[in-house]
N, C-alpha and C positions, 0 to 999 in steps of 0.2 A: 501493499500499498503507502503511497504517495503520503512523508510527511503531510505538505502541504496541504493536506485535501481533512488531514485531521481535523475536531473537534477542539476548542481552545476557549475558556471562560476568560476573561478577565476585569476584573472590583474595583470597584471604585466609589467611590462614599455617593451613597445613596443606592448603587445596581452596580446595576452585570451588562457588561455586553459575553454571549457567544458565536462563532463563527469559526471559518473554517482558517486558520493556520496562512494560507499561501492572503487570501482575503487582506489577514490583520494585518501584514507585513507590508503587506501596496496598500493600504490607507493607511499605517502610522513610521513603516519604516523602519528601522535598525531600531528605537530607542523602546532596549529590554528592559527599559527604568519600569514599565506597563507592567512587568510580568517580578513585580518584585514589589510584592503589601508591603505596604507600611501600617502599622497599629496604631493606634489613639487611643488616652490615655481612657478612658475610664473609672465614673468614680459613682459606685451606687450605696442606698442608705438605710438602712436595716434596723427595723422598726425589732422591740423590746420583747422577747416573746416566750409562749416557754413550749419543752423539746421532749420529746417520751422520746425512749431512745427501746424499748419493747411492749409493744399493745401490753397493757396493764400493771404497766415500773411505775417505778415516778418518775415524776415529772423533774425535769427543772429549768432555768428561765435564761432563757440566751439575751446580755446581754444590750440594746442597738447600738450601732457601730457603720463602720464603713468601712465599702466595701473598694477595692481598687486594684484595677487589671485591666492589660493591656485589650483591647474591642479591637482584630482582625476583621475586614473585610471577607462577609460573604458571600453566598448567594443560592438560591433555591434551585435545586438539581430532578422534582419530578411532574409532571404534568403541566395541568396550567400553574405552577406555582413557578417552571423552568421561565416562563419568562412570555410575551408580547411580539410579532414577528412585525418583521422592520425591514420596509427591503431597502439597502445602502443606494447610492451611485456616489463615488466621488471618479475627481481628475484621474482619467489614466485606465478606470474598473470596462468599461466597454463596456457595461447595463449596466443594473439591480441584482445586488449577488439581498442577501435572504439570513436577516440575527438573528440572534433570541435580548428582548431590553427585560431585565427584569428593573423597578421601580416605576419611579415620574419620569415619563419623557424630559423632562426640564435640565432633567440629572443627568440626562445620559446629552444632550449637550451643550451644558455648559465641558460636559467630560468629553466631544467630540472638542469642541470650544481652545482648548488644554491641550490637547495633543495628538490634532489628526495631522500629518503631513505636508497633504494636500485640501482642495474642496470638494467638502463632503454633504450628501442632501440627504436627510432616508424619510419617507414617509411609513404609517403605520396600515395597518390591517384597514382599517373604518375609514383611509386616504383621504391623511389627513401627515398636511407636506410641515418639516420644520426646514431651516439651513439656508442659504450656507453658514456651514461652520471651516474653521480653516486656523492654527493654531498660527501661522505665521503669523495672520495679521495685527 
């Protein structure tokens, strides 16, 4: 199998894009930083609560605290949650190519504006057109 024909998912803030590797290379060039996910610092408050370790056993109280951790970009991987189909067309693509996008289309537009090496437009399966986007502007 041609490695460029395999599907790859790129996570970005607010969603993800899944396309064939060859199309991703054509659209984003050699920007391999896109493949290196960076985490964000997440801080979650946990309220005080009681905990029972064994059913019928004694309870203990967990005091309120703040939980801090690194939040890595994620994406859905099954069924309708895997994203919405979009048709992308960029300079030199010789037509429309299918991708799957999770998250808001506005977030996807922001991602393209920051990362696309070539002018790119896309439209959703409902026919809404977005773009052009280009990080070179």
